[in-house]
N, C-alpha and C positions, 0 to 999 in steps of 0.2 A: 586423501586430505579427511582430517577428522578435527572437528572444532568443538570444545566444551562449551556449555552454556554460557561460563564465566569468562571466557575469552573473545566473545563477540564484541565488536565496536559498538557502543552504544550512544546515539545522539538524540537530543532532545532539539525538536524544531519548533521554533513559534511561528504561529500564523502560516503555516506551510501553504503555500500557493494560493493565499489569499483566505485561508481557512481560519477557524476561530481556535483559540488556545493551543497546548502544547501537545504535539504528537511524539511518542517515544519510538525510535526505530534502531532495532538491532540486528546488525549486517552479519551476514552468514559467509560473506566473499573476503577473502585476504586482499591486500592492497592492490595486488595486480588483478586485472580482469580476468575472467575464464570465458574463451570462446566468444559467443555474441552476448553474453550476460552482462548488463550494467549494474543491477541489483538484485539481491535475494535478501529480504528484510523482513524480520516479524515487526509490525506496526502495532503499537498499543494506544487506543483510543479511549481517551477519558469520557466520562459523561459531559455533553456540551461542546465536544473538540470535533474539528473537521479539517479535511484536506479541500481546498476551493477546487472548483471546476477547471480543469487544464486539458490541453490537448495534448497528444503523441504525435511526433514526426519522424518518421525514420525508425520506429520502433515500437513494440507491443508492451503493454503491461498487463499482468494477470494477478488476480486477487484470488487467495483460497481463505475463506471464512473460518475462524477458529473458535471464537468466544463471543457471546452477547449478541446484540441486534446492530446491524450498521444501515442506515439509509443511504442507499447507492443513488447517484445521480449517473445513468449510463446513457449518453448521448443524449440528455434532457427527459429522458424517461426514469421516474423515481421507482426503485425497487427496494423492498425490504429484504436485505441478506442475512441469512442465519447460518449457523455453525454446519459446516460441510458443503455449503453453496460456493459456487466459483464463478468467477467472471473474467471476462478478458476485453481489453481495450485496444483495438486494432490501429494500425498507422493510418493518422488521419483523423481519427476518432476521438471523443472528449469524455471525460468522466471526473468524477469526486465523490466524497462521502461525508458523511457525520454519524455521530452517536447522540440521538434524540433521547436516550434512556438515561436512567439512573445507574445503570450497571455498566462497569468497563467492557471493552470489547476489543478483540484482537483479529489479526488477519496476516497472512503471509504475502508478500508483494514480489513479483519477478518482472525485471524490466529486461527484454531481450531485444537487442538492436537487430535490425535487418541485415541480411548477409549482403556484401557488397561484389 
């Protein structure tokens, strides 16, 4: 499968999971799911925007940070994430993030469901 950048499904999500502002998500998956993957998306985070802290159950979510600086809430621990950094939220854990800077930020997000 090959997908051009302009063929991605782009969605704007307001106050995602109780966060602030609008998050822009560009999906890399076709309509049907692949293997145990629920989401592969580039997430654009404007200054002041966030995704609220939330838990993952029966799945994992990994972030690969591309651009800017993100303040990550990793199970209650605050971490400054920079380009090239990676995080994973395991089954039963919680996370969220916000852009506290005046510059845009972006990351790749992957949600993988647990094998049954």
